[in-house]
C-alpha positions, 0 to 999 in steps of 0.5 A, spaced: 879 160 857 872 159 855 874 154 849 878 150 854 872 149 858 868 147 852 873 142 851 873 139 858 866 138 858 865 132 854 872 129 857 869 130 864 863 126 862 867 120 859 871 120 866 865 120 870 860 116 866 863 109 867 864 111 875 857 113 875 854 107 871 858 102 875 856 105 882 849 104 879 850 097 877 853 095 884 847 098 887 842 094 882 845 087 882 848 086 888 845 081 892 846 080 900 848 073 900 855 070 902 858 066 896 864 061 896 870 064 900 866 068 904 863 063 908 869 061 912 868 068 915 862 066 919 866 061 923 870 068 925 864 071 927 862 065 931 868 066 935 867 074 936 860 072 939 863 067 944 869 072 945 874 067 943 877 071 937 884 071 937 890 074 933 891 067 930 884 067 927 886 074 923 893 071 921 891 064 919 892 062 912 887 062 907 889 059 901 896 062 899 894 069 903 894 071 910 888 076 909 889 080 916 887 087 913 881 085 909 878 081 915 879 087 919 874 090 914 869 085 913 869 084 921 868 092 922 862 092 916 859 086 919 859 089 926 856 095 923 851 092 918 849 085 920 854 082 915 850 085 909 855 083 904 853 089 899 857 094 903 863 090 901 862 091 894 861 098 896 868 098 899 871 095 892 868 101 889 871 106 893 878 102 893 877 102 885 875 110 885 882 111 889 886 107 884 883 111 879 885 118 883 892 115 884 892 114 876 890 121 875 895 124 880 901 120 877 899 122 870 899 130 873 906 128 876 909 125 870 906 127 863 909 133 860 902 134 857 896 139 857 891 138 862 886 136 856 891 130 854 891 128 862 884 128 862 883 124 856 888 119 858 884 118 865 878 117 861 881 111 857 883 109 864 877 109 867 873 105 861 878 100 863 878 100 871 870 101 871 869 096 866 863 091 867 867 086 864 870 084 871 863 083 874 865 078 878 870 082 882 864 088 883 859 083 885 863 079 890 865 082 896 871 077 898 875 081 892 876 087 896 883 083 898 885 084 890 884 091 890 887 093 896 894 091 894 893 095 887 891 101 891 897 100 896 902 100 890 899 106 886 899 110 893 906 108 894 908 111 887 904 117 888 907 118 895 914 117 891 913 122 886 910 128 891 915 133 894 915 130 901 921 128 906 925 122 904 923 119 911 916 121 910 916 117 904 919 111 907 915 110 913 908 111 908 911 106 903 913 101 909 906 101 912 902 101 905 907 095 903 905 091 909 898 092 908 899 090 901 903 083 904 897 081 909 891 083 904 893 078 898 899 073 897 901 077 891 901 084 895 908 082 897 911 084 890 910 091 892 916 091 896 920 089 890 917 094 886 916 100 890 923 101 894 927 101 887 922 106 884 924 110 891 931 109 890 931 112 882 927 118 884 932 120 889 938 119 885 940 124 879 944 119 875 945 112 875 951 112 879 947 114 885 943 108 885 948 103 887 952 108 891 949 114 895 942 111 895 943 103 895 941 104 902 934 105 900 933 098 896 937 095 902 932 097 907 926 095 902 929 088 902 930 088 909 922 090 910 920 084 905 924 079 908 921 081 915 914 081 912 916 074 909 919 071 915 912 073 919 908 071 913 911 064 912 911 062 919 907 056 920 905 056 912 902 050 909 901 048 902 894 049 900 891 042 899 889 040 892 893 046 889 898 043 884 905 045 885 908 052 881 914 048 879 909 045 874 908 051 871 916 052 870 916 045 867 911 047 862 914 054 859 910 054 853 903 052 856 905 057 862 906 063 857 900 061 853 896 062 859 899 068 861 897 071 854 890 069 854 890 072 861 892 079 859 887 078 853 881 074 856 877 080 858 876 083 851 876 076 848 868 074 848 870 067 851 874 066 845 881 063 847 884 064 840 882 072 841 884 072 848 891 070 846 892 075 840 890 080 844 894 079 850 900 078 845 899 085 842 898 088 849 904 085 852 908 086 845 907 093 845 909 094 853 915 090 851 917 095 845 915 101 850 920 098 855 925 097 850 925 104 847 925 107 854 931 103 856 934 106 850 933 113 851 934 113 859 941 111 857 942 119 855 937 122 859 936 119 866 931 124 868 926 121 863 926 115 867 924 119 873 917 121 869 916 114 866 918 109 872 912 109 875 908 106 869 914 101 868 913 099 875 905 098 874 906 094 868 911 090 871 906 089 877 901 087 872 905 082 868 907 078 875 900 078 878 897 072 874 893 068 879 893 061 879 899 060 874 899 052 876 892 052 872 896 053 865 894 047 862 886 049 863 882 054 858 882 060 863 878 064 858 871 062 860 873 061 867 877 068 869 874 073 864 870 076 869 876 077 874 882 078 870 881 085 867 883 087 874 890 085 873 890 086 865 888 093 866 894 095 870 898 093 864 893 097 859 894 103 863 901 103 863 901 102 856 896 108 855 900 113 859 907 111 856 
């Protein structure tokens, strides 16, 4: 036992050191000054003071997103702290801690490894999750919107693995998927990932997915459709945003963009390095997926253990922001923010 405790100490340092350092950096370098996309909130605050704020203001479209729940957070913080945007950055830090805790819980629930191994994997994950490379995420309060869906997705996966009643799981996942949808446009993807995972985890063999438990996938699709109908009510394509069809019509450029996006945070603003790193990470993930599908043909319970990491990897693969910019060099522009999504795939690879 004493030897085990000695082994834990350095790993615990590795786990909490990135968390502590990032907390200190936010406190030291955060500035109380709204920037770019934060300024439209001032109009909302004016309506609050004139008693003219309505639900349509909260529901209104901003770019491709309807940010109902982040706006509620921003309004609450502004009321309590006179719109000191540094507190929005602390909310980002809190959401990131929740994501890290969810990753730890998923590791404990899925990996047949000793406690030291689980802690070591968490240490690696935290080096990515709390990396200062995504400094624009840490120091821009509006980025709360992109952390909420990730916290909701990982939270849903933890709930799916817990020993709770199926009814309780469905209610919680419905709520979290709705919060994710109305926080950021990419959050809609959680509906298409969480409920298949719930169905698989509730099934003992392949046949039950498409017979006994198919109703869970159907309920998830109905929830997705209901949210989408509300979401796209009076939806307007943002001005000056190119069509996403341009990405489909240029598949080679789009795939290059995808690989560079994954590798950008570790590329030191070099497009070639970003593409190579992204290709290595994506290739490794594809290889692990192929190995998983090969093994689960004869061992369905193995899928129970690894489905959550597969879901996280898929979510990361489809979280490429601003895909219509496939013809631009994104490394110099997005290296400070893209680690948020590419970290999901790297965590999935680490925990496979």
